[in-house]
Residue, then its C-alpha position, 0 to 999 in steps of 0.5 A: m298385178d305384182e311388180e314385174i321387170n320389163e323384158t323389152d322396150s315398150i309403149l303402153f296405150v290406155i284405150e279405156g279406163e284409168l291406170e295407177m302405175s308405178c315404174n322404177g318406184k315413181k307413181m303416176k296415174l294414166l287416163a284413157g287417151n294417153m300413152i307412155c314409154f318405158g325401157r327394158g329392165s324397168r320395174f313396173k306395177i299396174h293397177s286398174r280400179g275398174k274396166g279398162s283396155i290397153v295395148i302394149a307394143q313391145f320392141d327390141n330387135a325390131v328397131q332398125s335403121c331409120e328408127k335408130i337414127s331417129f333415136a340418136q337425133l332425138n338424144s341431142l335435144d335437151s334431156p328431160g331428166d328421169k321423169i316419164y312423160p305421157l303423151e296424148i294419143r292423137d286422132r290418127l294414132h287412135l285410128f291406127l290402134k283401133l284398126l290394130i285391135s280389130y286385126l288382132e281380134d281377127g287372129a292376125n298374129c304372125v311375126h311379119f304382121h307385128e314387125t310391119k305394125l311396129k314400123e307403122l307405129f314409129w312412123s306415126i309418132r315421128f309424123y304426128y309429134t314434134k321432136t321435143e315431144q318425142a325426145a321427152f316420150f322416148h327418154p327411157i330408151l334413148g341413147n347416142d349408142y342404142d347398140f351399146k345399150k342393147k348389148i348391156f341388156n342382152n348380157y347383164r344377167n350373165a355378169r356378176t362384175v363390171k369387168e365380166l359385163a365389159g368382156l361380154c360386151g366386147t369392150p375394154l374395161s376403161s372404155f366401157k366404164r366411160k361409155f356406160l356412165k354417159e349412156f346410163r348416167e350412173p356408174a356401171g357397178n351401182w347399176l349392175q348391183k341394182q339389176i341383180n338385186n331386182i332380179i333376185k327379189y322378183k324371183l324370190a317372190d315366186e315360190d315355184i322357183p327353187i332358191g338353188n335355181i336362182a343362185e345358179e341362174l345368176h352365176f353364184s358359185s354356191h348356195p352359201q355364197f348366194c345366202r351371204y349376198c342376200k343377207r348383206n344386201f337385203g338383211y335376210t337370207p333368201g329363205e327368210w325373205r321368201k317367208l316374209l313375202k308370204n305376208r306383205d302386211k307384216t313385212p318390216g320396213k327394212l324389207s324395202g329399204r336396203v337395195 
């Protein structure tokens, strides 16, 4: 599959087969019987050379009360850095997933069912894994202020500047910058530009999306302004970039190096 931007926090379980993955530019192999967690806004690509079976649990607003408290407590443990840490799917969790797959195959698909199973999943992970394992596993989505991170991801697509994003989150600019640096470990301006650039490249790869729609969605004041932005950040206008993507094998190295 092509690289995609993950719209929710997610846990991926490999039930059968072997996956080759790339998440935010970091490559890894994931064997059957393992699981990984990746955060909302992550750029990921998944490839399987043979038959495989996976389950993906996606969550956002479903993370409530005790789960959020548990996340905040885990964040106080030593940070493992930016690496994604897979965990083995232990026996009891295998049983949970086996029954979950059976329910889904039987047609269970209501909102209440999914919410109940997410709560059971979080409980199982808290019960059958150590806090150190949980801290490493959930590192991509951990933070002392989960609600703050949630506001960021809910609003960043509607902001072109850090000041605009701070306003959308209802936080004074100076406090916002300090809080952001603590939670995301990089300046808000750098992070926001990366997200905008990733969204632009992702949408330009889809020829069914008109270039004008992309500019409008990301709140550029005009098509020429959007073209200038792409030329400055990518080295190409939106139209030139899209043409290059039609033949990836002939895409210059410059295409991947200026973001």
